[in-house]
C-alpha positions in Angstrom: -5.7 -31.4 -2.2 -4.3 -28.7 0.1 -5.7 -25.4 1.1 -5.5 -22.5 -1.4 -2.4 -20.3 -0.9 -2.9 -17.2 1.2 -0.9 -14.0 0.5 -0.6 -11.5 3.5 0.2 -7.9 2.7 0.7 -4.8 4.8 0.0 -1.6 3.0 2.5 1.2 3.6 -0.2 3.8 4.2 -2.3 1.7 6.5 0.0 0.0 9.0 -2.8 -1.1 11.3 -4.3 -3.5 8.7 -3.3 -6.8 7.2 -4.6 -7.6 3.8 -5.3 -11.2 3.0 -5.6 -12.6 -0.5 -6.8 -16.2 -0.7 -6.5 -17.4 -4.3 -9.7 -19.0 -5.7 -12.0 -17.9 -2.8 -14.9 -15.5 -3.2 -14.7 -14.4 0.4 -11.3 -12.7 -0.2 -9.6 -10.4 -0.3 -10.2 -9.2 3.2 -8.8 -6.4 5.3 -8.2 -7.4 8.9 -7.5 -4.7 11.5 -5.7 -5.3 14.8 -9.1 -5.8 16.6 -9.8 -8.8 14.4 -12.7 -7.2 12.5 -12.5 -7.8 8.8 -14.3 -6.6 5.6 -14.4 -7.8 2.1 -12.4 -5.7 -0.4 -12.8 -5.0 -4.1 -10.0 -7.0 -5.8 -9.0 -3.8 -7.7 -7.7 -2.4 -4.4 -5.3 -5.3 -4.0 -3.4 -4.3 -7.1 -2.1 -1.4 -5.0 -0.3 -3.7 -2.6 2.2 -5.3 -4.9 4.6 -4.3 -7.5 4.4 -6.3 -10.7 7.7 -7.0 -12.4 7.2 -6.3 -16.1 10.7 -7.3 -17.3 13.9 -8.8 -16.0 17.2 -8.9 -17.9 20.9 -8.8 -17.0 20.0 -8.6 -13.3 17.9 -5.5 -13.9 14.3 -5.7 -12.4 11.8 -3.4 -14.0 8.4 -2.9 -12.3 5.5 -0.6 -12.1 3.3 0.3 -9.2 -0.5 0.5 -9.3 -2.1 3.9 -8.5 1.1 5.9 -9.0 1.6 9.6 -9.2 2.3 11.5 -12.4 4.4 11.7 -14.5 4.2 8.2 -16.1 7.2 6.2 -14.9 8.6 2.8 -14.0 10.9 1.5 -11.3 14.3 -0.1 -11.8 16.3 -2.1 -9.3 19.8 -3.4 -10.0 21.8 -4.8 -7.1 21.6 -2.0 -4.5 20.8 0.7 -7.0 17.2 2.0 -7.5 15.8 4.5 -9.9 12.5 5.9 -11.1 12.5 6.4 -14.9 10.1 8.6 -16.9 8.2 7.0 -19.8 7.4 10.0 -22.0 10.8 11.5 -21.4 13.2 8.7 -20.7 15.1 10.3 -17.9 15.9 9.5 -14.3 13.3 11.1 -12.1 14.6 9.8 -8.8 17.5 7.6 -7.6 20.5 6.6 -9.6 22.0 3.8 -11.7 25.5 2.9 -12.7 26.3 4.4 -16.2 26.3 1.0 -18.0 23.0 -0.1 -16.4 21.4 3.3 -17.1 22.4 2.9 -20.8 20.8 -0.5 -21.0 17.6 0.6 -19.3 17.3 3.7 -21.5 17.8 1.6 -24.6 15.2 -0.9 -23.4 12.8 1.9 -22.6 13.2 3.6 -26.0 12.5 0.3 -27.8 9.4 -0.5 -25.6 8.1 3.0 -24.9 4.6 2.3 -26.4 4.3 -0.9 -24.3 5.4 1.1 -21.2 2.7 3.7 -21.9 0.1 0.9 -22.3 1.1 -0.7 -19.0 0.9 2.7 -17.3 -2.7 3.0 -18.5 -3.5 -0.6 -17.4 -2.0 0.2 -13.9 -4.1 3.4 -13.6 -7.2 1.3 -14.4 -6.2 -1.4 -11.8 -5.8 -4.0 -14.5 -3.1 -6.7 -14.8 0.0 -5.5 -16.6 1.7 -7.2 -19.6 5.2 -8.6 -19.6 7.6 -6.7 -21.8 10.4 -8.5 -23.7 13.9 -8.0 -22.3 16.8 -6.3 -24.1 18.5 -8.7 -26.5 
């Protein structure tokens, strides 16, 4: 039996620290600074350091950050295009998508708007997000 996997993360707002997640170990997660000092972290804080993918279809990756700013939204990546899409008003808040991809994302979001709102609330509470079915 090998050692448990370790995930190392660097937070964009705290570049002097490395965050370590050691799966199945009570002494982790830890924040290690450049001087070698470390401290145990609340696991809820670690949700801020990765972006869960909540759906993937037709090459379109849909994800949601933890601890995000208002208004409620999700992130879309398709090839080199990126966009932030509102949940309550399904509009592009930032970025851009090709017309045919935007149409698919908007259709998907309209179908799954209640699930997107539920995931937004889960993320705000630092809880695991649910997967949402792709567009058929």
